[in-house]
C-alpha positions in Angstrom: -9.6 -5.1 17.8 -10.3 -3.5 14.4 -7.3 -1.9 13.0 -8.0 1.1 10.7 -5.4 2.7 8.6 -5.5 6.3 7.6 -2.4 7.2 5.8 -3.8 10.6 4.7 -6.2 11.7 7.4 -7.6 15.2 7.3 -9.5 17.7 9.4 -12.9 18.1 7.6 -14.6 21.5 7.6 -18.2 21.7 6.0 -19.5 25.1 5.1 -23.2 25.5 4.4 -23.7 28.2 2.0 -27.1 28.7 0.1 -26.9 29.6 -3.5 -23.1 29.4 -3.7 -21.4 30.7 -6.6 -17.5 30.9 -7.2 -15.9 34.3 -7.2 -18.1 35.9 -4.6 -17.7 36.5 -0.8 -19.9 34.7 1.8 -20.2 35.0 5.6 -20.8 31.4 6.6 -23.4 31.1 9.4 -22.9 27.4 10.0 -19.7 25.3 9.9 -19.0 21.7 11.1 -15.5 20.7 11.9 -14.5 16.9 12.4 -11.5 14.7 12.3 -11.7 13.1 8.9 -10.4 11.2 6.1 -11.8 7.7 5.2 -9.7 5.8 7.6 -10.6 8.1 10.5 -14.3 8.0 9.7 -14.1 4.1 9.9 -12.4 4.2 13.2 -15.0 6.6 14.8 -18.1 4.8 13.5 -16.7 1.3 14.6 -16.0 2.8 18.0 -19.6 4.3 18.2 -20.8 0.7 17.6 -18.9 -0.5 20.7 -15.9 -2.1 19.0 -12.3 -1.8 20.2 -10.5 0.1 17.5 -7.0 1.0 16.6 -6.2 3.9 14.3 -2.8 4.0 12.8 -1.2 6.3 9.9 0.5 9.6 9.6 -0.1 13.0 11.4 1.7 16.3 11.3 1.7 19.6 13.2 -1.0 21.2 15.2 -3.7 20.0 12.9 -2.5 16.5 13.3 -2.5 16.8 17.1 -6.1 18.2 17.1 -7.2 15.3 14.9 -5.7 12.7 17.3 -7.1 14.3 20.3 -10.7 14.1 18.9 -10.2 10.3 18.4 -8.7 9.6 21.8 -11.9 11.3 23.4 -13.9 8.4 21.9 -11.5 5.9 23.2 -9.9 5.0 19.9 -6.3 3.7 20.5 -4.0 5.8 18.2 -0.6 4.9 16.9 0.2 7.7 14.5 3.7 8.2 13.0 4.6 12.0 13.3 5.9 13.6 10.0 6.9 17.1 9.1 4.4 19.4 7.8 0.8 19.8 8.5 -2.1 17.2 8.4 -4.4 18.3 5.7 -7.7 20.1 5.9 -10.6 19.3 3.5 -13.2 22.0 2.8 -16.7 21.1 1.7 -19.2 23.8 0.7 -22.8 22.4 0.7 -25.5 24.2 -1.1 -28.9 23.1 0.0 -30.7 25.4 -2.2 -29.2 24.1 -5.4 -28.5 20.5 -3.9 -24.7 20.7 -4.6 -21.4 20.2 -3.0 -18.2 21.5 -3.8 -14.8 20.1 -2.3 -11.5 21.8 -1.9 -9.1 19.2 -0.8 -5.5 19.9 0.5 -2.7 17.5 -0.5 -1.4 16.9 2.9 2.3 16.3 4.0 4.9 14.4 2.0 5.9 11.0 3.4 9.6 10.1 3.3 11.1 6.6 2.9 11.9 6.8 6.6 8.4 7.8 7.6 7.2 4.7 5.9 9.6 2.5 7.5 8.5 3.8 10.8 4.9 3.1 9.9 5.6 -0.3 8.7 6.9 -1.2 12.1 3.9 0.2 13.9 1.6 -1.6 11.4 3.3 -5.0 12.0 3.0 -4.6 15.7 -0.8 -3.8 15.3 -1.4 -7.0 13.3 -0.6 -9.2 16.4 -4.0 -8.5 18.0 -6.2 -7.5 15.0 -9.3 -9.2 14.1 -9.9 -7.1 10.9 -7.8 -4.6 9.1 -9.4 -1.7 7.2 -7.4 0.1 4.4 -9.4 3.2 3.2 -8.8 6.4 1.4 -6.1 7.8 -1.0 -2.4 7.7 -0.6 -0.4 10.7 0.5 2.4 12.3 -1.4 5.5 10.1 -1.5 3.7 6.8 -1.0 3.7 4.5 -4.0 0.5 3.1 -5.5 1.6 -0.4 -4.4 1.4 0.6 -0.7 -1.9 -1.2 0.1 -0.7 -4.2 -1.8 2.2 -4.5 0.7 -0.2 -4.0 3.8 -2.5 -6.6 2.6 0.3 -9.1 2.1 1.6 -8.4 5.7 -1.9 -9.1 7.1 -2.3 -12.3 5.3 0.7 -13.5 7.0 -1.4 -13.3 10.2 -4.6 -14.6 8.5 -6.4 -11.4 9.2 -9.4 -10.4 6.9 -8.8 -7.0 5.1 -11.2 -4.6 3.7 -10.0 -2.2 1.0 -11.9 0.9 0.3 -10.0 3.1 -2.2 -10.0 4.1 -5.8 -7.7 4.9 -8.8 -4.2 3.3 -8.8 -4.3 2.4 -5.2 -7.2 0.2 -5.6 -5.9 -1.3 -8.8 -2.5 -2.1 -7.3 -4.1 -3.3 -4.0 -6.5 -5.9 -5.4 -3.4 -7.7 -6.7 -2.8 -8.9 -3.3 -6.5 -10.3 -3.0 -8.0 -8.6 0.0 -10.9 -10.3 1.5 -13.4 -7.4 0.8 -13.4 -4.4 -1.5 -16.0 -1.6 -1.5 -15.6 1.0 -4.1 -18.5 3.3 -4.9 -20.1 3.1 -8.4 -17.8 5.5 -10.1 -14.6 3.8 -8.6 -15.9 0.5 -9.7 -16.5 1.8 -13.3 -13.1 3.2 -13.3 -11.6 -0.1 -12.0 -12.9 -2.2 -14.8 -12.7 0.7 -17.3 -16.3 0.6 -18.3 -19.4 2.7 -17.7 -21.9 0.8 -15.5 -25.4 1.5 -16.9 -27.6 -0.9 -15.2 -27.8 -3.7 -12.7 -26.8 -6.5 -14.9 -23.7 -4.7 -15.7 -22.9 -3.9 -12.1 -23.4 -7.6 -11.1 -21.2 -8.7 -14.0 -18.2 -6.3 -12.9 -18.5 -7.5 -9.3 -18.4 -11.2 -10.3 -15.4 -10.6 -12.5 -13.7 -9.3 -9.5 -14.8 -12.4 -7.5 -13.2 -14.6 -10.2 -10.0 -12.6 -9.9 -9.7 -14.0 -6.2 -11.6 -11.4 -4.2 -13.9 -13.1 -1.7 -16.4 -10.2 -1.3 -16.8 -7.6 -3.8 -19.3 -4.7 -2.7 -20.4 -1.4 -4.3 -22.2 1.4 -2.7 -24.8 3.4 -4.6 -26.1 6.0 -2.3 -29.8 6.1 -2.0 -30.1 3.2 -4.5 -28.5 0.9 -2.0 -25.7 -1.7 -2.4 -24.7 -4.7 -4.0 -22.6 -7.5 -2.6 -21.3 -10.4 -4.5 -19.2 -13.6 -3.6 -18.6 -16.5 -6.0 -21.6 -18.2 -4.8 -24.2 -15.5 -4.4 -25.3 -11.7 -5.0 -27.2 -9.7 -2.6 -29.0 -6.5 -3.4 -29.8 -4.1 -0.6 -32.7 -1.4 -0.6 -32.0 1.5 1.7 -34.7 2.5 4.2 -36.0 5.9 3.5 -35.0 8.6 6.1 -34.7 12.4 6.1 -31.1 13.0 5.3 -29.1 15.7 6.6 -25.5 15.1 5.1 -24.6 12.0 3.2 -20.9 12.6 3.2 -19.2 9.7 5.1 -21.9 7.2 4.6 -19.8 4.9 2.5 -17.1 5.0 5.4 -19.9 4.3 7.9 -20.8 1.2 5.8 -17.2 0.1 5.8 -17.2 0.4 9.6 -20.4 -1.6 9.9 -19.1 -4.4 7.8 -15.8 -4.5 9.8 -17.7 -4.7 13.0 -19.8 -7.6 11.7 -16.7 -9.5 10.7 -15.1 -8.9 14.1 -18.3 -10.2 15.7 -18.2 -13.4 13.4 -21.6 -12.4 11.9 -23.0 -14.0 8.7 -22.6 -12.4 5.3 -26.2 -11.0 5.4 -25.8 -9.8 9.0 -22.6 -7.8 8.1 -24.3 -6.4 5.2 -27.3 -5.3 7.2 -25.2 -3.7 9.9 -23.2 -1.8 7.1 -26.2 -0.4 5.5 -27.7 0.7 8.8 -24.6 2.5 9.6 -24.6 4.3 6.3 -28.3 5.3 6.9 -27.6 6.6 10.3 -24.6 8.6 9.2 -26.8 10.4 6.8 -29.0 11.8 9.5 -26.1 13.7 11.1 -24.4 17.0 10.1 -21.0 15.7 11.2 -19.2 13.3 8.8 -18.6 9.6 9.9 -21.1 9.7 12.9 -23.7 7.2 13.9 -26.1 6.7 16.6 -25.8 3.0 17.9 -29.5 2.8 18.9 -30.7 4.0 15.6 -28.3 1.5 13.8 -30.1 -1.2 15.6 -33.5 0.2 14.4 -32.5 0.5 10.7 -31.0 -2.8 10.6 -34.6 -4.2 10.8 -35.7 -1.9 8.1 -33.0 -2.9 5.6 -34.3 -5.2 2.7 -31.9 -7.7 1.2 -32.8 -9.8 -1.8 -31.0 -12.4 -3.6 -30.3 -11.7 -7.3 -29.1 -14.0 -10.1 
């Protein structure tokens, strides 16, 4: 069982508007609505790969109920803690003409200390049969930056590998507990080490510094430029197969889901990485966020190029 934690899930709405400019009115001809948030995307993709998946976190109001129903339809086991307020909605405006994206993200409900206590009970129960735990996304209002650190420490009591995919203070605090894997994007990695990363040598150096601090696997996603993974013993660079992309939002989450699935299947490092990248590529071919085609993933796995770098 893969357990994905979504502390601040969302309903994602994508509006496709050509030549978008602020301050004007638009009648949208195409809109895509999905259950979203990084942890939700991870759970959905892992389930589409055929994994047994549990999703836990917080939900609120009718928006939260709708989100949960979408995951249940796929066969994802859900264990949400109900909170007051409404689960947030994230609005994305994609302008294909100008190749731009505008995001308007709601904050979501406030999480009380009592809510957090209830969640910790659910989380500890989930660890009893989890093979991999994925902690991804930002933290909701009311939850301290050290939350992921506490969740990682609990998982370590069960010797369960943890993947952490977050940014900002949540990432800085979380890595103090030494998760097995981290997967920031390039911007998040630069923010973590407080340095602008200008070339491959600097990227590898940053990842190796993280390994030296006790993180087994440090991985950075770089969009169409691929990904780099480092351990204390090796570094792997991935070249992404060229495909006609439709929507790249969620490809990083799909990568995390693929890597988690590989770990759950006891695959080698390179096999986990190959599956992760293939999932990211497949996601980019769908309008919906956090969606892959299992058959295409198998095809793209064979097109992924991995090289060892010094």
